[in-house]
N, C-alpha and C positions, 0 to 999 in steps of 0.2 A: 503495500500500499504506500511506503514512503518513497520508494523509486518511482511508482507513478507518478505520485506528487511532483516530483522533482521533474521529472520529464515535460508534465505539462505547463509548469512555471517556466522553465527554461524555452518553452515555445512562445511565450507571451513577452519574453524580454525583447524590447524596442532594437531594430537593425541599427547598426551605425550610419550615420548620415554623414557626406561629405560635402563641405562646403565648397564651392567654386569660387576662385578670387577673382573680383570684379574690380576692373581697371577704372581709373580716372583719366588715363592718357589716351588721347585720339589715335584710333587705329587708322592706317593708311592702306589702301588695298589696291591702287593703281598706280602706275608711273606718273602719269598727269597729277595725281593727288600729292605724290611724293615730291615732284618739281616745284609744285606751288607751296608747297608748306616750306620746303628749304630755302625758298627764295627770299625770305625775310631778313632784314638787316639785323635781327636779333640772333643769337646763337640758338641753333635746332639740334638735339639729341634725338637720333633714331634708333629704337631699341630693335634688331632684326632677332626673332626669336622663333620657337617652335613649342606647340602645346606640348609635346611629348619629352621636352628638355628639361632635365632636372636641375642643373646650373640656371636656366632660364627661370623656373619656378622658385628657385631660390633669391636670385636677386631683384625679383618683381617688387615685392613690399619696400626694398630698400629705394629701387626708382621711384615709386609712389611717394615717398618721404621727399626725395630729391625735387620731384614736381612742385611739391607745396613749399619747399624751402626756397627754390630759386624762381622767383616771379617772373625774371627777365629771360628766363630760357624757356624755349617751346621743346616740348616732349613728345615723341611720337613712336608708335609702336608698328613692326611689319611682321606678321607671321609669314614666315617664310614658306611654308607650305601652301597657303592660301594665295600668295603672290609672289611665285618665283621668278616672275620677269622683274621686278622690283629688285629683289634679292641679287639677281643676275646683273642687274645694270649697275649695282654698287660694289659688285665682286665679294658679295659675301660666301664664305664657305665654310663657316662654322658658327654654332650659337653657344651663348647669346654674343651678338657683335653690335658694338655702339659705334655709330658715326656721327661725327659732328661736322655741322654746315653751317655757313655764313653766307650770305649772299648768293645761295646756290653753289657754292664752292665747300668741298670736303677739306677740312681741317685737320682731322685725326680720327684714327680708327682704335678701339680698344676690343680685343678679342677675348672672351672669357668673363666669367662673372666676378669680375674684379671692382669692387665698390669703391676703393681709396684710389685707384686708378682711374675711374670714371669722374669722380668727385674732382680730383686734380685737373683732368682734361678740362671740365666744366670751370673751374677758378682761371685756368690759363686762358681759356677763349671768350669767356663770357664780355669782357670790355673790347 
């Protein structure tokens, strides 16, 4: 009788729910969108990521924080699987890759989930 009670109560245990991370950073999907976004006189940081990429997921919250810290920097995201032409245009071959642009010109590239390197790049190019 006790074993039966254990089994039925185990069946009523709620399943684990996974929370999907919602980004506040603007998603770019096409080459014209990218070209328009990076033409700004302000520094633009484009995060090239993949949904299956562990390091991309790990750095995402830190990128969100930087998005709120740096008001004069534009942050964008490009899913390399959804927009391979954009990734190819920018020469992205590893994820995550962060490319910094100003006035439509590439200023620097950081490959890998390196928050300190990304922050340093932003500091170097934001003015």
